[in-house]
N, C-alpha and C positions, 0 to 999 in steps of 0.2 A: 504494500500500500504506500502510495506517495502522498506526502503531506504538502499542501499548497499554502504558502505563507500569504495571508491576506494583508493588503495595505490598509492602514488605519485611515479613517475619515478625518480630514483636517477641519477643525472647528474654530471659528472666531467668535468671541464673546463681546457683545456690546452692552454696556451697563453692568450693574452688579459690582460696585466698588466695595471697599473694605467694610462698610457698615450695612451693606445690602444683604438681607436674608435670602432673597430669591436668587441672587447671583451665586451665593455660596451653594445653594441647593442644586443649581444647574451644573456648577463645576464638579460637584461630588457625583451627581447622577451620570454625568458623561463618562465617568471612570468605571462604572459598575461592570459593564461587559467588555471593557478594554478594547473597544473598536474605534474610539475617538481619541484624538490628540489635540489639545488646545494649542494653537500656534500663533494666535493674535488676539488682541483685545483692546477695547477702549472703555475705560472705567470711570472717567471723570470729565465733565464738560469744560472745566477751566484748567487749561494746561499751559505749560511754558514751552516755548521752542528753544532749542539749544543753539 
């Protein structure tokens, strides 16, 4: 039997900063089945440019 390695789905999160309950829930739930990888996110509307 040959095992096929599946590529993880790349996930971007918008919202859900440090004090956000729902953002925390979505980040945890995306790890349950190990098919998603968080690769990008925007968590705060006021940001500094470098």
